[in-house]
N, C-alpha and C positions, 0 to 999 in steps of 0.2 A: 317935348322936340327938344333935338338936341344939335348943337352946329356940328359940323366937321370938325373943326380943330380942338371943342370939346372933348369929341371921340377918339382922336388921336392922343391926346393929352391921355388920357386915361386908358387907353392900350398901353401906352410907354407906361404908364405907374403902375401895371399891374403886374402880379410876381406869374415868375416864368414856371412851371412846372416843368419838374426835372428828375432825371432816374436816382436812385439811389447812389450811384457814385458822382453824381452833378451834373451830369450831359443834358440837355433842352432835351425835353418830351418831344417826341415826331411821333406825328402819324404818316402812315402812307409805305410805301415801297424801301426796302434797303438801298438807295442810290448808288454808294457807294462800293458794296458788294458784289451789286448786278454791273456796274462799270470793270470792275476789275477781271467777272467770269467774261464779258462782251471783248475785252481786250487782248483776254486769252483765247478765246474761240476765234477771233478775227485772227491773229498774229500766228496761231497752227494752222489754219487755211492760207494763209501767205506762207505759211514753210512748206506747202505741199505745193503751192503754184509757181513760188518763187524760188527757183534752184540756189541761189542766194542770201537767203533771206536769215534762213539759221545762221549762217556763219560770221554773217552782219551782224550780229547781236548777242551771239553766244559768250559764256565766260570760261575763262582759263586761268589760273594763275601765271601764264606763262605772258597773257597779254593784258593783265590785270591796272598793271602801273601805268602802261602807257594809253590805255582808254576802261576809265573806272567804272562811269556809268553802264559796263557788260553788269557790272552786280546788280543791277536792277533789270536791266533789260533782258536778261537769260529768265528771270524770273516768271518770264510774260510768253516765252518758249516752252515746249514741250518735246519727247522725243518725238520723228516723224515715221510713220508707217506702224504706233503703237497708239492709237487712241485711250487704250485704256490708260495709259499716264494721266494726258488730260482730264478722262472722267473722273478719274480717282479722285484728283486733289481736286477739280472745281467742285465735286459734292463736298467732301471736307470742308470747302470753303463754304458753301452753300450752307452746311449743317452748324457752321460756328457764326460765321461772316454776321449776321442779321444779329444774332446775341449784341456782341460786343459790339456792333457799330452802333446797337442801339443804347447801351449800356453806358459804352464808352464816350458817344462822340463822333459826329463824321470825323473831326479833325485829328484825335486823339489815336482811333481808329485805322486811319491813313497812314500814319506814321509810326505804329508797329506794324503793320503789314510791310511797309517798304522797307525800315530798318532790319526788320526780321530778315529780309529776304538778301538783304547788303551783308549783317552777321551772317547766313549760310553761307558766303561768298567768299567773305573772308576767315570765316575754319577751314574750307577748304584749301584758301592760300595758304594758310597754315600750319595746316596739316598735311601737307601735297609731298610728295615725295621728289626733290628734284632731280631730271635728268638732263645732264649736260649734254647727249646725244637724244636726238628725237627719235630719230629711226635705229633698228627695225622695231625696237617694241617704245611705244610712246608709255611714259606715265601719266601720274595724276596731274605734274605738272605743265605736261601739253596737251593732256585729254580736256576737254567741253563738257561743261555741265550745263542741263536744261531743269526746270521746272520749277513750280509754284510750290514744292515741297518744304524747301525753307522754312516760305513766308507760313503757309502753311503751320509748318512747328511751333511757330511763333506765335500765332494764336490759339494752339493746343496750349503751351506752357502761359499765356496770358490767360486764356479763360479758367483754367485750372485752377489760378490764385485769385480770378473775380470770384469764381462760387465759392471756392473759401470762405473770404473774404464776406462775404452775402452770408455767410450760415448756410448753405447748397448742398446737396450731396453732389462729391469729384469724384467720386470712385470709379464713372464709367470716362471722365476723360481720360484719369489717371491710366485704365485699362489699354486704352487706346493707343496714349503716349507709347506706354510700355512696348504691346503686340509691335507696334510699328517702327520703333527704334529695333526691336528682335527683328524685323524682316530687313533693317536695312544693313545688315552684316551677313543673311542668312541669302536676301536673291542678288543674283549677278546685275553689275552695274547699277545700282543704288547708291545714291554718293551720301554716304552718313554723316560726313563731314557735316555737309548744309545743312541737316536735319538738325545737329548738334549744334550747332553754331544760330542755325534759327530760333530754336527752341530755349538758349540761353538769355538770347537779347528779348525774348516774347517772356518769358520769368523773370529779368531784371525791370522792362518796361510795365509787365503787369502788376508787380509788386511796387512799382509807383503808382501807379494810379489806382491804386485800388486802393493803399493804403496811406495815400495822400491826406494830409488833413484837410477839412473842409475850407478854411480861410487862404489855404494853398495851393489848392488844386489847380489854378490856371499857371501859378509858376513851376508848378511840379510837370506840370503839360507842357513846358519848355525844357527845364532842368535837365529832366531826365534824358530825354533824346538828345540832348548835348553831350551828356555825361556817356550816355554809350557810342556816340558817333568818336567823342574824343578813346574811350577805351577800345575802339576797332582798331583808328589811326594809329597808337600805342601798341594793339598787338601786330598788326601789317606793320609796323617799322624794328618790330621787337624780330619777327620771323625776316626781313631784309637782311639785317644786321649778321642773324645768325647765318644767314646763306650765303653772306659777304665773308664771313671769315672762312665758312668750309670753302669755297672758293680757293681764297689766298693761301689755303692749308693744303690743297689740291684734293680735299675730302669728295666723297663722292654726291 
């Protein structure tokens, strides 16, 4: 016979089973991955039934400074009338998300996903060609971008390095990155800038999470995302300074 307090104390002192990268070993469904997929599907339905839903949350460089939250919300939107856009991104997310969520843990995984989405938006902002007259030919500066592909590319980059760190074969995911990267330049209407930005953020955070010293994993889980945020702010500020100088000089 054991008292309730004794059992609780024993449970608190028992070692916690962890993954190779220090995340608590969880059983059951990948809650974060399923939540992201659910939000994307619900948002797509709202895009179809509410005419102003896409316009309310879409990201474009022209509105990035006034409404910066669109860098995240646009990652939950997809091209209307093109359900394959949503399907491809969700299939990719389902293929990689559960593995990263269980290996890294929920907190690091959701941070990776959201910052990769922001990285894709920042790259779109930095690499967009400004146009000071939005008509009759809107440029990338005025056009909107939607889709989870920037965040998914971040997961691609992270899982590549996690697999390498754990000594597993990463050639498959490397091939997927190369193939999808090429398609970004071949297929019309694909934002290769968002893919590039998301991939770079995913590689940075994936390296930090995978090679963090065991005793410093919690610290790295906080410092690495903050460092990425600082770099994204610096990149955005640099682009603004360049655009300002071009405007003052009368450049295009």
